[in-house]
Structures are given as C-alpha cells and as structure tokens.
N, C-alpha and C positions, 0 to 999 in steps of 0.2 A: 701752491701757499692759498692762491684765492678759494680753492675749494674748502680747503682747509678752514680758514679764515669763514666762508661760510656755514661751514659745519657747526664751527664752536659757535657762533652767532644764533643757529637754532637750537643747538643745544643746551647750550648756557642759563637761560632765560630757567627751562625745564628743571636743572640740576640745583638750581641756588632754591627754588622756590620749595617753601616747609610746606606742609600740609597744615590746611587750616580746620580745626576742631568742626564737625559737624552740630549744630545747635540740638540734634534731637539724638545725637550721642553723647553719653558722661558715662563717666566710671564707675563702675558698681563696687561692691566693698570687697570684691574679690580678686581686683586689681584688672580684671577683662572689661573692655565695654559692652555697652547693651544700647539696645534702642528704646525708646517712648518706655512703653509700658512691659516689655518682657523683661523678665529679671532671669532667666537662665540662660546657659551658656549654650550656645549652637553645637553640636556633638557632631566629629568629625564621619561621614558616611564609613560604613564597615567596607573594608576591601573585600572586592570580587572573591568567588570562590572560585581555584584554579579550574580548569576545565580536566576531567582525567575520562579519557575514551576507552569504550570497551569493544569487543567486536562479536559479533554472531554471524554464523553460516545456516541462515535459514534451510536453503534445502539438505543440508545434514541433519537437520532437526526434524523436518519433515519426514527425512528418512526412517530416523531412528526413534519416533514418538508410535508408540503403539496404538494410541487413539486414532492415528493417519489410518495407518493399517486396516484396523476394524473399519472405519468409518468408509473407506476405499471400497472392503469387501463387500460392506451392506449397500453401497452404491452399482457395485458390478451385479450383485445380483437381482436389483431391481430393474438394471437393466434385461439382463436376460430373461426376465417373466416378461418385461414389456415387448420384447423381440419374440417369443414363444406366441404370446398375441396377436403380435403382425401374420405371423408366418401363418396362422388359421385361417387370417383374410386368404393370403396368397395360397395356401392350399386347396381352398374351398374354390377360388378362383377358377387355378390351375382344375379344380374337376369341372366345373361348369362347361370352362375352354374343351376339354376332353368331350364332353357330352354336344357340344356346339358343333365339333365336328363331324360326329354321327349324324346329324340332322342337315334336311334340307336346308338353305336358305330362302326366307320369305316365309316360312310358313309359322305359324302361332308360337309353337314351341321353342322355334329357332329363336324368335324376336325374345319371347320371355326368358331364354338361358341368355343372350347377348345383354339381355336390362339386366340380369341378376350379375354382370360381370363388371358392369359399367357401375351398379351402384358398390358390390365388393371394393375395387378399386377404389372410389371414391371414399369408402371408409377407412379403407389403408390408407389411404395419402393424410386423412384428416388428423385421424389417430397417430399416425408418423409423427407429423409436424405439432401437433398435443404433446407427444411424448419430448419430444427434441424441444422443446421451450419449456417442458416442466424439469426436464433433467437440466437444464441447463443452468435453471433458476435454484435445483437444490444442489446443483454442482458450486455453487458462488456462495450460496448460504452455508454449507460446510466449511468449505475454504474461510470465507470471515469467520466462524464459529474459532476453527482451528486455530488461526491467525490470531485471533485477539487472545485466545489462553495464553499464546504462545507467547505474546506482545506483555501479557499480564504478567508471565513468572519472570520474561528478562526486566521487566520492569522491577520485581520484588529483588531479584539479586542485585541487578544496578544500584539499588539504594541501599542493601546490606553493604555490598563494597565500595560505598563511598563512590559511585560513578556518575558523571553529569549527563554523558554522551553512549549509545550503543549505536557502532553501524553496522550496518550488514555487508559481509563480504562470502566470499564463495571461494572454496576450496574445490572446485570442478577441474580436471586435469582439461589441459588445452592440446588437442591433437591436431596435426595436420589434415587429417582424413574426416575429420568433421569440422565443415568448414563454420558451421555453426555456434562449435565452442567458442572459435578463434573470435569472430565477431562478439559473443558476449564478454571476452576477456576485456576486449579494447574498451567496451562501454564500461567496465564495473569504474567504479569510484576509486576503492580503496583497493591499490596495487599491493601493497603490503601492510601485513598486519604481524 
C-alpha cells in the first residue's frame, strides 16, 4: 500500500500538469505550430530503403572470365621467356665449370674461369630476384585491374536490379581429402545463399 501511495505521489503531479505554450511557438494559418521566423513545416524523413542482398561467386567469375584466361596466358609466356634468359646464365656457368675441371688449379686460366663462374652466378641471382619482384608486382596489378572490372560490372547489375548489398560467396566443394577446402569453408561469411 505504501509503495502504491508513493507511486501516486510521484506520478500524480506529472499527469495533472498541462503543457504550457512556449512563447516562441505560435500557431500558423495551417493549424500546425511553427517557431519564430520559420514558416514551413518540418517534413518527415523518408523511411530507409529496405536492404536487398545479392551474392556473387568470385572464384566462378574469375574461372569463367575470358580476359582472366588471356591475362594468365600472357603472364605465363612472360615467365617462360624470363626462365629461358636465366637458363642461359646457368648453361654458360655449366660450360665454364666443365672448362674449369680440365684445368689445373692455381693457373691463370683456372682463376679466369673461376671468376667468370662467380660472375655468372651473381648475375643469375640478381636477375632472378629482379624478375620475382617484377612478376609479383605485375601479377598484383593484373589482379587488381581484373577485380576492379568485375566489381564495376557487379555494381551495374546490382543497381539495375535494385540491390543494396552484394556479398561474396563460394561454391567450391568441401572435401575431406583436401584439408584446406574445409578450413576455407569454415571461414566463409555466408553459409547458405
């Protein structure tokens, strides 16, 4: 009983109070209230657009996109050309090694061939490292360009279909014989689409 009386004592004055009109608020000719010098009524914000989701399997897109295949083939051809250049150094170093085996150690010719082998190995290693850096950068640029093209097309399709979000999915099979496929499947954001 005391709790109910205390509640009535606290709530009663707030229920009985009438809101006092603010001096800065006055009625307009349309019957709505406005403040000070503002004469237009505030408009209600538009309700948010409902989210519409779509999905894209980027692995399937990359496998089916002809430009990816052409870029990969061009990339492989460049790698093979560079491998042939590297093999020239190795075959020349092999020839020098064969010549070195025929000479007596400590002679002038022996020293000359030994220096040449060292020089060829250094050139081979420098060219190999430079090629690796070049191909890593080239591959990254190629993938970035292809991804941007695919992203632009996905964006156009999503806008055309009125989709607000496109999620990446993967339809790669999960097999027990490939532990990587199972781990990749566990890390997927989308389990079902």
